[in-house]
Backbone as JSON Lines, residues from 0, in Angstrom:
{"i":0,"aa":"M","n":[128.02,274.11,-111.88],"ca":[127.22,273.25,-111.02],"c":[127.76,271.81,-111.04]}
{"i":1,"aa":"I","n":[128.01,271.31,-112.24],"ca":[128.51,269.94,-112.36],"c":[129.84,269.81,-111.64]}
{"i":2,"aa":"R","n":[130.72,270.79,-111.82],"ca":[132.03,270.71,-111.17],"c":[131.87,270.66,-109.66]}
{"i":3,"aa":"R","n":[131.02,271.47,-109.12],"ca":[130.83,271.49,-107.67],"c":[130.24,270.16,-107.18]}
{"i":4,"aa":"F","n":[129.32,269.58,-107.95],"ca":[128.75,268.3,-107.56],"c":[129.82,267.22,-107.57]}
{"i":5,"aa":"S","n":[130.65,267.21,-108.62],"ca":[131.71,266.19,-108.68],"c":[132.73,266.42,-107.57]}
{"i":6,"aa":"D","n":[133.0,267.68,-107.23],"ca":[133.9,267.97,-106.11],"c":[133.31,267.44,-104.81]}
{"i":7,"aa":"A","n":[132.02,267.66,-104.61],"ca":[131.36,267.18,-103.4],"c":[131.39,265.66,-103.34]}
{"i":8,"aa":"L","n":[131.16,265.02,-104.46],"ca":[131.18,263.56,-104.5],"c":[132.57,263.02,-104.18]}
{"i":9,"aa":"R","n":[133.6,263.67,-104.73],"ca":[134.98,263.25,-104.43],"c":[135.31,263.43,-102.96]}
{"i":10,"aa":"S","n":[134.69,264.41,-102.31],"ca":[134.98,264.63,-100.9],"c":[134.42,263.52,-100.02]}
{"i":11,"aa":"I","n":[133.4,262.85,-100.5],"ca":[132.79,261.77,-99.72],"c":[133.4,260.42,-100.07]}
{"i":12,"aa":"I","n":[133.7,260.22,-101.36],"ca":[134.24,258.95,-101.83],"c":[135.7,259.17,-102.23]}
{"i":13,"aa":"P","n":[136.65,258.82,-101.37],"ca":[138.06,259.06,-101.71],"c":[138.54,258.18,-102.86]}
{"i":14,"aa":"A","n":[139.45,258.72,-103.64],"ca":[140.04,257.95,-104.74],"c":[140.99,256.9,-104.17]}
{"i":15,"aa":"R","n":[141.05,255.78,-104.8],"ca":[141.96,254.71,-104.4],"c":[143.13,254.68,-105.35]}
{"i":16,"aa":"G","n":[144.33,254.61,-104.8],"ca":[145.52,254.52,-105.63],"c":[145.59,253.17,-106.32]}
{"i":17,"aa":"R","n":[146.19,253.16,-107.48],"ca":[146.36,251.91,-108.21],"c":[147.84,251.55,-108.25]}
{"i":18,"aa":"R","n":[148.13,250.34,-107.9],"ca":[149.51,249.87,-107.94],"c":[149.85,249.43,-109.35]}
{"i":19,"aa":"L","n":[151.03,249.79,-109.78],"ca":[151.52,249.36,-111.09],"c":[151.82,247.87,-111.05]}
{"i":20,"aa":"P","n":[151.86,247.21,-112.22],"ca":[152.3,245.81,-112.25],"c":[153.68,245.7,-111.59]}
{"i":21,"aa":"D","n":[153.96,244.55,-110.99],"ca":[155.17,244.38,-110.18],"c":[156.46,244.83,-110.86]}
{"i":22,"aa":"A","n":[156.69,244.42,-112.1],"ca":[157.94,244.78,-112.77],"c":[158.03,246.3,-112.96]}
{"i":23,"aa":"R","n":[156.94,246.92,-113.37],"ca":[156.92,248.38,-113.56],"c":[157.06,249.1,-112.22]}
{"i":24,"aa":"H","n":[156.43,248.56,-111.18],"ca":[156.52,249.14,-109.84],"c":[157.98,249.17,-109.38]}
{"i":25,"aa":"R","n":[158.68,248.05,-109.53],"ca":[160.1,248.0,-109.13],"c":[160.94,248.98,-109.93]}
{"i":26,"aa":"E","n":[160.64,249.08,-111.23],"ca":[161.38,250.01,-112.1],"c":[161.13,251.46,-111.68]}
{"i":27,"aa":"V","n":[159.89,251.83,-111.44],"ca":[159.56,253.21,-111.07],"c":[160.1,253.56,-109.7]}
{"i":28,"aa":"M","n":[160.02,252.62,-108.77],"ca":[160.49,252.91,-107.41],"c":[162.01,253.03,-107.37]}
{"i":29,"aa":"G","n":[162.72,252.31,-108.25],"ca":[164.16,252.43,-108.39],"c":[164.89,252.81,-107.11]}
{"i":30,"aa":"C","n":[165.47,254.0,-107.12],"ca":[166.24,254.49,-105.96],"c":[165.42,255.4,-105.07]}
{"i":31,"aa":"A","n":[164.13,255.51,-105.3],"ca":[163.29,256.38,-104.48],"c":[163.31,255.89,-103.04]}
{"i":32,"aa":"R","n":[163.39,256.85,-102.12],"ca":[163.41,256.47,-100.7],"c":[162.9,257.63,-99.86]}
{"i":33,"aa":"M","n":[162.55,257.31,-98.62],"ca":[162.12,258.32,-97.66],"c":[162.95,258.15,-96.41]}
{"i":34,"aa":"E","n":[163.46,259.27,-95.91],"ca":[164.23,259.28,-94.67],"c":[163.59,260.29,-93.74]}
{"i":35,"aa":"K","n":[163.87,260.14,-92.47],"ca":[163.41,261.11,-91.5],"c":[164.62,261.89,-91.01]}
{"i":36,"aa":"A","n":[164.54,263.21,-91.12],"ca":[165.66,264.07,-90.72],"c":[165.12,265.22,-89.87]}
{"i":37,"aa":"G","n":[165.51,265.24,-88.61],"ca":[165.09,266.32,-87.74],"c":[163.59,266.44,-87.6]}
{"i":38,"aa":"G","n":[162.89,265.32,-87.58],"ca":[161.44,265.34,-87.44],"c":[160.69,265.54,-88.74]}
{"i":39,"aa":"L","n":[161.39,265.72,-89.85],"ca":[160.76,265.89,-91.16],"c":[160.96,264.64,-92.01]}
{"i":40,"aa":"H","n":[159.99,264.34,-92.82],"ca":[160.12,263.25,-93.77],"c":[160.72,263.83,-95.05]}
{"i":41,"aa":"V","n":[161.82,263.27,-95.49],"ca":[162.51,263.74,-96.69],"c":[162.37,262.65,-97.75]}
{"i":42,"aa":"L","n":[161.81,263.03,-98.9],"ca":[161.62,262.09,-100.0],"c":[162.67,262.34,-101.07]}
{"i":43,"aa":"Y","n":[163.26,261.28,-101.56],"ca":[164.2,261.34,-102.68],"c":[163.51,260.68,-103.86]}
{"i":44,"aa":"L","n":[163.15,261.5,-104.85],"ca":[162.36,261.03,-105.99],"c":[163.09,261.32,-107.28]}
{"i":45,"aa":"E","n":[162.77,260.57,-108.32],"ca":[163.33,260.84,-109.65],"c":[162.39,260.28,-110.69]}
{"i":46,"aa":"G","n":[162.52,260.79,-111.91],"ca":[161.7,260.3,-113.01],"c":[160.77,261.36,-113.54]}
{"i":47,"aa":"T","n":[159.75,260.92,-114.25],"ca":[158.75,261.84,-114.81],"c":[157.87,262.35,-113.68]}
{"i":48,"aa":"P","n":[157.11,263.41,-113.95],"ca":[156.18,263.88,-112.9],"c":[155.25,262.77,-112.4]}
{"i":49,"aa":"Y","n":[154.75,261.93,-113.32],"ca":[153.88,260.83,-112.9],"c":[154.63,259.87,-111.98]}
{"i":50,"aa":"E","n":[155.86,259.5,-112.39],"ca":[156.64,258.55,-111.59],"c":[156.96,259.12,-110.21]}
{"i":51,"aa":"M","n":[157.29,260.42,-110.15],"ca":[157.57,261.02,-108.85],"c":[156.32,261.07,-107.99]}
{"i":52,"aa":"G","n":[155.17,261.34,-108.6],"ca":[153.92,261.32,-107.85],"c":[153.61,259.93,-107.32]}
{"i":53,"aa":"Y","n":[153.85,258.93,-108.15],"ca":[153.64,257.54,-107.75],"c":[154.57,257.19,-106.58]}
{"i":54,"aa":"Q","n":[155.85,257.56,-106.7],"ca":[156.81,257.29,-105.65],"c":[156.39,257.97,-104.35]}
{"i":55,"aa":"H","n":[155.95,259.22,-104.46],"ca":[155.51,259.96,-103.28],"c":[154.35,259.23,-102.6]}
{"i":56,"aa":"G","n":[153.38,258.79,-103.39],"ca":[152.23,258.09,-102.82],"c":[152.6,256.79,-102.15]}
{"i":57,"aa":"V","n":[153.49,256.03,-102.78],"ca":[153.91,254.74,-102.2],"c":[154.71,254.95,-100.93]}
{"i":58,"aa":"L","n":[155.68,255.86,-100.99],"ca":[156.56,256.06,-99.84],"c":[155.86,256.73,-98.65]}
{"i":59,"aa":"A","n":[155.0,257.67,-98.93],"ca":[154.39,258.47,-97.85],"c":[152.97,258.04,-97.51]}
{"i":60,"aa":"R","n":[152.53,256.91,-97.99],"ca":[151.15,256.48,-97.78],"c":[150.73,256.5,-96.31]}
{"i":61,"aa":"E","n":[151.54,255.91,-95.45],"ca":[151.17,255.86,-94.03],"c":[151.19,257.23,-93.38]}
{"i":62,"aa":"V","n":[152.14,258.07,-93.78],"ca":[152.22,259.43,-93.25],"c":[150.97,260.22,-93.65]}
{"i":63,"aa":"I","n":[150.57,260.08,-94.9],"ca":[149.38,260.77,-95.4],"c":[148.13,260.29,-94.68]}
{"i":64,"aa":"E","n":[147.98,258.98,-94.54],"ca":[146.81,258.43,-93.84],"c":[146.77,258.89,-92.4]}
{"i":65,"aa":"S","n":[147.91,258.93,-91.74],"ca":[147.98,259.39,-90.35],"c":[147.56,260.85,-90.26]}
{"i":66,"aa":"F","n":[148.03,261.68,-91.2],"ca":[147.66,263.09,-91.21],"c":[146.16,263.25,-91.41]}
{"i":67,"aa":"R","n":[145.61,262.5,-92.35],"ca":[144.17,262.59,-92.6],"c":[143.37,262.25,-91.34]}
{"i":68,"aa":"T","n":[143.74,261.16,-90.71],"ca":[143.05,260.75,-89.49],"c":[143.1,261.84,-88.44]}
{"i":69,"aa":"E","n":[144.28,262.42,-88.23],"ca":[144.44,263.49,-87.25],"c":[143.65,264.74,-87.65]}
{"i":70,"aa":"A","n":[143.65,265.07,-88.94],"ca":[142.92,266.25,-89.41],"c":[141.43,266.07,-89.21]}
{"i":71,"aa":"Y","n":[140.9,264.89,-89.53],"ca":[139.47,264.65,-89.35],"c":[139.09,264.71,-87.87]}
{"i":72,"aa":"A","n":[139.92,264.14,-87.02],"ca":[139.67,264.19,-85.58],"c":[139.68,265.63,-85.09]}
{"i":73,"aa":"Y","n":[140.59,266.44,-85.62],"ca":[140.66,267.84,-85.23],"c":[139.39,268.59,-85.63]}
{"i":74,"aa":"V","n":[138.9,268.34,-86.85],"ca":[137.67,268.99,-87.31],"c":[136.51,268.62,-86.38]}
{"i":75,"aa":"E","n":[136.46,267.37,-85.95],"ca":[135.39,266.94,-85.05],"c":[135.44,267.68,-83.72]}
{"i":76,"aa":"T","n":[136.63,268.11,-83.28],"ca":[136.71,268.85,-82.02],"c":[136.26,270.29,-82.21]}
{"i":77,"aa":"L","n":[136.35,270.83,-83.42],"ca":[135.96,272.21,-83.68],"c":[134.47,272.36,-83.93]}
{"i":78,"aa":"V","n":[133.91,271.39,-84.63],"ca":[132.51,271.46,-85.04],"c":[131.85,270.16,-84.62]}
{"i":79,"aa":"P","n":[130.71,270.25,-83.93],"ca":[130.04,269.01,-83.5],"c":[129.36,268.3,-84.68]}
{"i":80,"aa":"I","n":[130.16,267.56,-85.46],"ca":[129.62,266.82,-86.59],"c":[130.02,265.36,-86.46]}
{"i":81,"aa":"P","n":[129.24,264.46,-87.06],"ca":[129.63,263.05,-87.06],"c":[130.94,262.87,-87.82]}
{"i":82,"aa":"G","n":[131.71,261.88,-87.42],"ca":[133.01,261.63,-88.03],"c":[132.99,261.48,-89.54]}
{"i":83,"aa":"F","n":[131.94,260.86,-90.09],"ca":[131.91,260.63,-91.53],"c":[131.76,261.93,-92.32]}
{"i":84,"aa":"L","n":[131.41,263.02,-91.66],"ca":[131.29,264.31,-92.35],"c":[132.56,265.16,-92.25]}
{"i":85,"aa":"A","n":[133.57,264.68,-91.54],"ca":[134.79,265.46,-91.37],"c":[135.5,265.67,-92.71]}
{"i":86,"aa":"R","n":[135.6,264.64,-93.52],"ca":[136.26,264.78,-94.83],"c":[135.53,265.79,-95.71]}
{"i":87,"aa":"P","n":[134.2,265.67,-95.91],"ca":[133.52,266.68,-96.73],"c":[133.65,268.09,-96.14]}
{"i":88,"aa":"A","n":[133.65,268.22,-94.81],"ca":[133.78,269.54,-94.19],"c":[135.15,270.14,-94.51]}
{"i":89,"aa":"L","n":[136.21,269.36,-94.41],"ca":[137.54,269.86,-94.75],"c":[137.62,270.24,-96.22]}
{"i":90,"aa":"F","n":[137.03,269.43,-97.07],"ca":[137.06,269.71,-98.5],"c":[136.33,271.01,-98.8]}
{"i":91,"aa":"Y","n":[135.17,271.19,-98.18],"ca":[134.39,272.41,-98.38],"c":[135.17,273.64,-97.9]}
{"i":92,"aa":"L","n":[135.8,273.54,-96.73],"ca":[136.56,274.66,-96.2],"c":[137.73,275.01,-97.11]}
{"i":93,"aa":"R","n":[138.36,273.99,-97.67],"ca":[139.48,274.24,-98.59],"c":[138.99,274.99,-99.83]}
{"i":94,"aa":"I","n":[137.87,274.58,-100.39],"ca":[137.31,275.25,-101.58],"c":[136.97,276.69,-101.24]}
{"i":95,"aa":"R","n":[136.33,276.9,-100.09],"ca":[135.96,278.27,-99.68],"c":[137.2,279.13,-99.48]}
{"i":96,"aa":"L","n":[138.23,278.58,-98.88],"ca":[139.46,279.33,-98.65],"c":[140.09,279.74,-99.98]}
{"i":97,"aa":"L","n":[140.11,278.82,-100.95],"ca":[140.68,279.14,-102.25],"c":[139.87,280.19,-102.99]}
{"i":98,"aa":"E","n":[138.53,280.16,-102.81],"ca":[137.69,281.17,-103.44],"c":[137.94,282.54,-102.83]}
{"i":99,"aa":"D","n":[138.09,282.58,-101.51],"ca":[138.29,283.85,-100.81],"c":[139.71,284.39,-100.98]}
{"i":100,"aa":"H","n":[140.68,283.49,-101.14],"ca":[142.09,283.87,-101.26],"c":[142.73,283.09,-102.4]}
{"i":101,"aa":"P","n":[142.48,283.52,-103.65],"ca":[143.06,282.78,-104.77],"c":[144.59,282.82,-104.74]}
{"i":102,"aa":"P","n":[145.23,281.77,-105.24],"ca":[146.69,281.75,-105.28],"c":[147.23,282.91,-106.1]}
{"i":103,"aa":"R","n":[148.37,283.44,-105.7],"ca":[149.01,284.52,-106.45],"c":[149.7,283.91,-107.66]}
{"i":104,"aa":"T","n":[149.58,284.62,-108.78],"ca":[150.25,284.13,-110.0],"c":[151.34,285.06,-110.45]}
């Protein structure tokens, strides 16, 4: 029950990324870059899993935000719900899909 409540709360209140201090940010970003090739965004990352995740978030932030906006707008066309409920609806559908079709191990 608690897990589901916290999941529901996260679906309404998105997490905010935290920027590293400037010197550490420059060090982690190092040679990380994003290029566009044939309509795809290609990320070049290196470092620890945390550093690569950080690089991914910094480099692809606008792409991710654009996708979210488009996904929420799409949900609104499928189901007549107010825009502020699109994020929780997508989150709920994702949870249901994973319950119905667990990942193969």
